[in-house]
N, C-alpha and C positions, 0 to 999 in steps of 0.2 A: 446494429445495433451501430453507430455512429459514432459516439465521440465517448471520452471519459470525462470526468469531473472531479474533482477532490472535495472534501471538508477541510476546511481551514485548519483545524485540527490539526488530519493527515497532511496538509502542506509543512505544518509547523512540526510535526515529525521528521518529513524528509530533513527538513532544514536542519533540524538540530543533530541528527544521524552524522547528516553532512559535514557540520561544526568539529564534530568526534572526527569522524576522519582524515578531516582537514589539519588537526594536530599533529597524525604524524607524517599525512603527504596530503597536498593539494592537489595531487594525480589521483589518488586514489579517492579524494572524496568527488570530483568530478567523474568517477567511474561507479561510486556507487548511486548519483541521482543518476548518470546515463540508464545504468541497469535497473531501475524504477522506473526510470518514458518507456522503459523496452518491455518494462515486466507490464505497465499500463496498455501501451500499445499491441500486445498481445492479448490482454485480456478484452479488448474491444475485437477481437477477430473470436477470439475462443473465449464466452465469458462463462461457460461452463467446468473451466481447465481449474476451478479451484477445489479443495474436498469443502461441503455444507458444514456447515460452523452454528451457530445458535442465532437466534430472530434475521434466519432468513439469507443470511452473510455467508459471504465465503471469506476461507485463506489461501491465498496461496504461500509457497513458502520458496525464500529464494535461493539458489546455488551457492553462488562467492560471497554474499554477506548472509551472517545470520539473522536476518531480520525476513518476518511475513508482509504482506500485503493482506488488510482484510479489506472486502468489497463486498459490493451487493449489486445483481442485475435489476434496476429498470425499465421499463418499457422502451425507453429511448435513448441511454447509455448508462454505463459502467461507472458508479460512484464510489471512488476511495476513502473509504472511511478512517482506515489508519494503517501506520505503518510503524511497527512496533521489533524491537529488536525479540528473539524467540524467548530468550529469559526470564522477561517481561510475565507479572501475571498476564496467567489466558482470556484474564473479562475485562482487560482493561479498555476495551473501547465501546465498552454495551452503551454505556453511555452518549453513543454516538449515533445509534442502530438506527434510530427513528430523524437525524436532521438531516435534513438537504444542505444539498453546495448553492 
């Protein structure tokens, strides 16, 4: 595994969450984005770390922020399908499962 890619919708998920945290603190928003970046880097090293879920995807729960990352492991990279709040409907990302970044 050498790279990570984000669907446009997943990039929008991160921006939306960062804007939410920025209302409280710009520092908190930056820390959220950094946490997402670190998680993505970890997935490149350990792609099977997440819990298997539907349609061949996996989910990775975050500790500090109540968000999860939904991703799939392709032969050459990890593709982040969604970054969503844990209280969101669990299937919100399903329409993205077959998209490519």
